[in-house]
C-alpha positions as CSV (number, residue, x, y, z in Angstrom):
1,E,0.0,0.0,0.0
2,Y,1.0,3.6,-0.6
3,T,0.4,6.6,1.5
4,P,-0.6,9.6,-0.5
5,L,1.8,12.6,-0.2
6,A,0.4,15.8,1.1
7,S,0.3,18.6,-1.5
8,G,2.9,21.3,-1.3
9,S,5.0,23.6,-3.3
10,I,8.5,23.8,-4.5
11,T,10.4,26.9,-5.3
12,I,12.7,26.7,-8.3
13,Q,15.4,29.3,-8.1
14,A,16.5,30.9,-11.4
15,A,20.0,30.1,-12.3
16,K,22.6,32.9,-11.9
17,T,24.4,33.8,-15.1
18,F,27.8,35.1,-16.3
19,T,28.2,37.8,-18.9
20,P,31.5,37.4,-20.7
21,P,33.2,40.3,-22.4
22,T,33.1,41.1,-26.1
23,Y,36.6,40.3,-27.3
24,P,38.4,42.7,-29.7
25,L,40.5,41.8,-32.7
26,L,44.0,41.3,-31.6
27,G,47.3,41.0,-33.5
28,N,49.9,38.4,-32.6
29,G,51.7,39.6,-29.5
30,V,49.1,42.3,-28.8
31,T,47.4,42.6,-25.3
32,S,43.8,43.8,-25.0
33,A,42.6,46.5,-22.8
34,S,40.9,45.3,-19.6
35,L,38.0,43.1,-20.3
36,T,35.1,42.6,-17.9
37,M,33.4,39.4,-16.8
38,A,30.2,40.0,-14.9
39,V,27.9,37.8,-12.7
40,S,24.2,38.4,-12.3
41,A,24.5,37.8,-8.5
42,V,27.4,37.0,-6.2
43,P,27.7,33.4,-5.2
44,S,26.8,32.1,-1.7
45,T,30.4,31.1,-1.1
46,S,32.7,31.2,-4.2
47,V,32.9,30.4,-7.9
48,T,36.0,30.6,-10.2
49,I,36.1,31.1,-14.0
50,T,39.2,29.9,-15.8
51,P,39.4,30.9,-19.5
52,S,41.6,29.0,-21.9
53,G,42.3,29.1,-25.6
54,T,45.1,27.8,-27.9
55,G,47.3,30.8,-28.8
56,L,45.9,33.0,-26.0
57,T,47.3,34.1,-22.7
58,F,45.0,35.4,-19.9
59,N,46.1,37.7,-17.1
60,P,45.1,36.8,-14.4
61,T,44.7,33.2,-15.3
62,S,41.3,32.9,-13.5
63,L,38.7,35.1,-11.8
64,T,37.2,34.3,-8.5
65,F,33.9,35.7,-7.3
66,T,33.1,35.5,-3.6
67,S,30.0,36.1,-1.4
68,G,31.5,39.4,-0.1
69,G,32.9,40.5,-3.4
70,G,31.6,42.4,-6.4
71,T,29.7,41.3,-9.5
72,S,32.4,42.0,-12.0
73,A,36.1,41.3,-12.5
74,T,38.6,42.1,-15.2
75,W,41.4,40.4,-17.2
76,T,43.5,41.0,-20.3
77,V,44.2,38.6,-23.1
78,T,47.2,38.4,-25.3
79,G,47.2,36.8,-28.7
80,T,50.1,34.5,-29.4
81,T,48.9,32.9,-32.6
82,D,47.4,34.3,-35.8
83,G,43.8,33.5,-36.7
84,T,40.5,33.1,-34.9
85,Q,40.9,31.4,-31.5
86,T,38.2,29.7,-29.5
87,I,37.9,30.7,-25.8
88,N,36.6,28.0,-23.4
89,Y,35.6,28.6,-19.8
90,A,36.0,26.2,-16.9
91,V,33.7,27.0,-13.9
92,S,34.6,25.6,-10.5
93,G,34.1,26.2,-6.9
94,T,31.6,25.6,-4.2
95,D,28.7,27.4,-6.0
96,Q,29.5,26.5,-9.6
97,Y,26.1,24.7,-10.0
98,E,24.2,28.0,-9.1
99,Y,25.3,29.3,-12.5
100,T,24.3,28.6,-16.1
101,P,27.4,27.2,-17.9
102,L,29.3,29.7,-20.1
103,A,29.3,29.1,-23.9
104,S,32.6,29.3,-25.7
105,G,33.6,32.5,-27.3
106,S,36.1,33.5,-29.9
107,I,38.7,36.2,-30.5
């Protein structure tokens, strides 16, 4: 036999999002101006974004957002190879699952 469950409700929290920068055209060996990554809301604890791309160097190599921090952070990117390069983002940290995954970009 089964006991019926009482009716109730569930709240589904909207996922937090990242807004990556618009990347400029870069020449080989050229470093961009500061580029801004933003979050729609700070994490409960922390979340880190690590960009990567063949022929690209990022400074700093990752951005960490914390509960007491702001909703944006900056980095620069230097092109080290000619041609269009794909930028991938690894998201890690205690609160990574609060955020919608980032799509790849290109420069």
